[in-house]
C-alpha positions, 0 to 999 in steps of 0.5 A: 071768629070763635076758637076751637074748643079744647075741653068740655065739662059739666056739673053733676046734673048737667045744668051747667056746661063749660067749654074751654077754648084753649088746651089748659092741662095744669092743675093747681091745688089750694090748701087754704082753710076757705078752699078746704071748707068749700071743697071738703078737701084741697081745691083742685083747679085748672086756671083757664083765665078767660078762655071759657064759655059757660052755658046754663048760667041761670043755674049758677049761684056765685058767692063773693068770698073775699074782696078779690074773688068769688066762688060759684056752684050749680044751684041745682046739684051743688057742684063746685064750679069755679073760683073767679078773680074779680079784677082780671075776671080769670077763672080757676075751674074745678078740675073734676068738671072736665070730661077728659082728665087723662092729660091733666097734670098736678103742677103746683100747690098753694097755701101749703102751710095751711095743709092739715096733716091728715093727707099728703099729695105724692106728686112732685110740684112747686109749693108756695106758702100763703105769705109767698102767694100774697107776695107774688100775686096780691095787687101792689099799691101802684096797681090800684 
């Protein structure tokens, strides 16, 4: 039994299409150096977990950017698609892919200590430094 599709999206050329099976609407922003290099600015993403269906996978190129995650883009048009945690298999989908962005809300910012001085986001969000992110989310030795 498939779930009702709540959101759809696609890359710039339409070769990769996504369907999100639950209504995720919170946007998180990462200011780490790697995300800024990849996205040419802060990476804004919707954490959809495993609630995602992807078509056009033959057009996806994934790059394992760390021991725990990979980043993917459309090999046809270059659109950044997602950041995926390898262990749990959870997706952080690029917010710009979504067709209807009217109900999206910026809720949090991570690696705020790495944010360059040339921009600030006006939204009132929770903020975490890099060390706070790793302390909260890094696998513990007993989890290994």
